[in-house]
C-alpha positions in Angstrom: -10.9 -20.1 5.2 -7.6 -21.5 3.8 -7.7 -23.9 0.9 -4.0 -24.1 0.0 -1.6 -26.4 1.7 1.4 -25.1 3.6 3.6 -26.5 0.8 1.8 -24.6 -1.9 1.7 -21.4 0.2 5.5 -21.7 0.7 6.1 -22.2 -3.0 4.0 -19.2 -4.0 5.6 -17.0 -1.4 9.1 -18.0 -2.7 8.0 -17.2 -6.3 6.8 -13.7 -5.2 10.0 -13.1 -3.2 12.1 -13.9 -6.3 9.8 -11.9 -8.6 10.3 -8.7 -6.5 14.0 -9.3 -6.4 14.4 -10.0 -10.1 11.6 -7.8 -11.5 9.8 -10.7 -13.1 6.1 -11.1 -13.5 4.1 -14.2 -12.5 0.8 -15.6 -13.8 -2.2 -15.1 -11.6 -2.3 -17.5 -8.7 -6.1 -17.5 -8.8 -6.1 -19.1 -12.2 -3.7 -21.9 -11.1 -5.7 -22.3 -7.8 -9.4 -21.4 -8.5 -10.5 -22.2 -5.0 -8.0 -19.7 -3.5 -9.5 -17.4 -0.8 -8.6 -14.1 0.9 -7.2 -16.1 3.8 -4.9 -17.9 1.4 -3.7 -14.5 0.0 -2.7 -13.3 3.4 -1.1 -16.7 4.2 1.1 -16.3 1.1 1.8 -12.6 2.1 2.9 -13.6 5.6 5.2 -16.4 4.3 6.7 -13.9 1.8 7.4 -11.4 4.7 9.3 -14.1 6.5 11.5 -14.6 3.5 12.2 -10.9 3.3 13.1 -10.8 7.0 15.4 -13.8 6.6 17.2 -12.0 3.8 18.0 -9.0 6.1 15.1 -6.6 5.4 13.0 -5.0 8.1 9.4 -3.9 8.4 9.0 -0.1 8.8 5.2 0.0 8.8 2.1 -1.0 6.9 0.0 0.1 4.0 -3.8 0.0 3.6 -5.3 -0.5 0.2 -8.7 -0.7 -1.5 -10.1 2.0 0.9 -12.4 3.7 -1.6 -16.0 2.4 -2.2 -15.4 2.3 -5.9 -12.2 0.1 -5.6 -14.0 -2.3 -3.2 -16.9 -2.7 -5.5 -14.5 -3.3 -8.5 -12.7 -5.9 -6.4 -15.9 -7.5 -5.1 -14.9 -7.1 -1.5 -16.4 -5.2 1.4 -13.3 -4.1 3.3 -9.7 -2.8 2.6 -6.6 -4.9 2.3 -3.1 -4.4 3.9 0.5 -5.3 3.6 3.9 -4.5 5.1 6.2 -1.6 4.2 9.7 -3.1 3.9 12.8 -0.9 4.6 14.0 -0.9 1.0 10.7 0.4 -0.4 11.4 4.0 1.0 12.6 6.7 -1.4 13.6 10.3 -0.7 11.4 13.2 -1.9 13.1 14.9 -4.8 14.8 11.6 -5.8 15.4 10.1 -9.2 13.7 6.7 -8.9 15.0 4.0 -11.2 12.2 2.4 -13.2 14.2 -0.8 -13.4 13.3 -1.4 -9.8 9.7 -2.1 -10.9 7.7 -4.1 -13.4 4.8 -1.7 -14.2 4.9 1.1 -11.7 2.0 3.4 -10.9 1.7 6.2 -8.4 -1.0 7.0 -5.8 -1.5 10.0 -3.5 -2.0 9.4 0.2 -1.5 10.5 3.8 0.9 8.7 6.1 0.5 8.4 9.8 3.7 8.1 11.8 3.0 6.6 15.2 4.6 7.5 18.6 2.7 4.9 20.6 1.5 1.3 19.8 -2.0 0.4 18.7 -3.2 -3.1 19.5 -6.7 -4.2 18.7 -9.5 -5.1 19.0 -11.6 -2.0 19.7 -9.3 0.7 18.3 -11.1 3.9 17.6 -10.4 7.0 15.4 -9.6 8.9 18.6 -7.1 6.2 19.7 -5.3 6.5 16.3 -5.1 10.3 16.6 -3.8 10.0 20.1 -1.1 7.5 19.1 0.0 9.6 16.0 3.1 11.7 16.2 2.4 13.4 12.9 0.6 13.0 9.6 2.6 13.7 6.4 1.9 13.7 2.7 3.0 10.6 0.8 3.2 9.0 -2.6 2.9 5.2 -2.9 4.4 3.4 -5.8 2.4 0.3 -6.6 3.5 -2.6 -8.9 2.3 -5.9 -10.1 4.5 -8.9 -9.5 1.4 -10.9 -10.4 -0.1 -9.9 -13.8 -3.0 -7.5 -13.6 -4.4 -9.0 -16.8 -3.5 -12.6 -17.8 -1.3 -12.7 -20.8 -3.5 -15.1 -22.7 -7.1 -14.8 -21.4 -6.9 -11.1 -20.4 -8.8 -12.0 -17.2 -8.3 -9.4 -14.5 -6.5 -10.7 -11.4 -8.6 -11.4 -8.3 -8.2 -9.6 -4.9 -6.6 -12.8 -3.6 -3.7 -12.2 -6.1 -3.4 -8.6 -5.1 -3.3 -9.4 -1.3 -0.7 -12.1 -1.9 1.3 -9.6 -3.9 1.9 -7.3 -0.9 -1.4 -5.5 -1.8 0.6 -4.2 -4.9 2.9 -2.3 -2.6 6.3 -1.5 -4.0 7.5 2.0 -2.8 6.8 5.0 -0.7 7.9 8.6 -0.7 7.3 10.8 2.3 7.5 14.6 2.1 5.7 17.9 2.3 4.9 19.4 5.7 4.2 17.1 8.6 1.3 18.2 10.8 -0.1 17.1 14.2 -3.2 15.1 13.7 -5.4 17.7 15.4 -3.8 20.6 13.5 -6.3 20.4 10.6 -9.4 18.4 9.6 -7.7 15.6 7.8 -10.8 14.7 5.8 -10.3 18.0 3.9 -6.6 17.4 3.2 -6.4 17.2 -0.6 -3.8 17.0 -3.4 -3.3 17.8 -7.0 -1.1 15.3 -8.8 0.8 16.6 -11.8 2.7 14.4 -14.3 5.0 16.3 -16.6 3.3 19.5 -15.6 -0.2 18.3 -16.5 -2.8 17.6 -13.8 -3.5 13.8 -13.8 -5.6 13.4 -10.6 -7.1 15.4 -7.7 -8.7 14.1 -4.5 -9.6 14.6 -0.9 -8.5 12.3 2.0 -12.2 12.0 3.0 -12.4 9.5 0.1 -10.5 7.1 2.4 -13.4 5.6 4.5 -14.6 9.2 5.3 -11.5 9.8 7.4 -8.0 8.4 6.8 -7.6 7.6 10.5 -10.5 5.1 10.3 -8.4 2.9 8.0 -5.6 2.9 10.6 -8.0 1.8 13.3 -9.4 -0.9 11.0 -5.8 -2.2 10.4 -5.0 -2.4 14.1 -8.1 -4.4 14.7 -7.6 -6.6 11.6 -4.0 -7.7 12.5 -4.8 -8.3 16.2 -6.0 -12.0 15.7 -2.6 -12.8 14.3 -0.9 -11.5 17.5 0.3 -8.4 15.7 0.0 -4.7 16.4 1.1 -1.3 15.1 4.2 -0.1 16.8 5.6 3.2 17.8 7.7 4.5 14.9 5.6 2.7 12.3 4.7 4.5 9.1 1.1 3.6 8.1 -0.1 4.5 4.6 -3.8 5.2 5.1 -5.0 4.6 1.6 -5.1 6.4 -1.7 -7.5 9.1 -2.5 -6.6 9.2 -6.2 -6.7 6.7 -9.0 -3.3 5.1 -9.9 -1.2 7.0 -12.4 1.0 5.1 -14.8 4.7 6.1 -15.0 7.6 5.4 -17.3 11.2 6.5 -17.4 11.4 10.3 -17.9 8.1 11.1 -16.1 8.3 13.9 -13.5 5.6 13.8 -10.8 4.6 16.7 -8.5 1.9 16.3 -5.8 0.7 19.6 -4.4 -1.0 19.1 -1.0 -1.8 22.8 -0.4 -0.9 23.9 3.1 0.7 20.5 3.7 3.4 21.2 1.1 4.4 19.1 -1.9 6.3 16.1 -3.1 8.3 15.8 -6.3 10.0 12.8 -7.8 11.3 11.7 -11.2 11.5 8.3 -12.8 14.6 7.5 -14.7 
């Protein structure tokens, strides 16, 4: 249910658009609008997307977040969230990534599905996702907070509505490693070791994403169908993190070892 007027939604979307462009941080919308709902969060997100498209950017795919049971419980929700991947969010593996592009960047380890056929819900299954996938590849997601994670005065944690409005914290993506056909291995057992400055920070298995990362992609296709939207051939879909976020600052070097799927290295400067 939506509680915010179209004018308020448009204003909040404009503020987020400017915050991403100028690397400025906003106070939590949920404190300003305590009746805000998940539907309001997605309405703000969609209005922000239209501003990005009008400024010349394009959508290259989608991300799915809050896929782990622990994160859903912490956010007091029962399902994941999602947001678009804009064209200027993609970085090359091995790149030096400027910290000034972000406010408080963190990195998560994921698998990305690259589609060669559209997926339009409802009723999409895991098998449908695997059939529509050209390949699966290791990925790192850079997440950020244009809306404060903790309020500067009260220290209250932002609500899931804030996170959804804020592109589900999405800020960057790095693809790399060795792409595989979706039936080439049991994706549940695909795992990674994440090193920061040669020290292991996180480890995880892709089964942590809803028991199989393709299930998240199926959920997403069904979730966006009521809006008249679908996943398209060529889309990159981040299926959800199977590690906790790792904080990064200028000078940090990250290396994600995905075993037989290869590795990704980046450095923040």
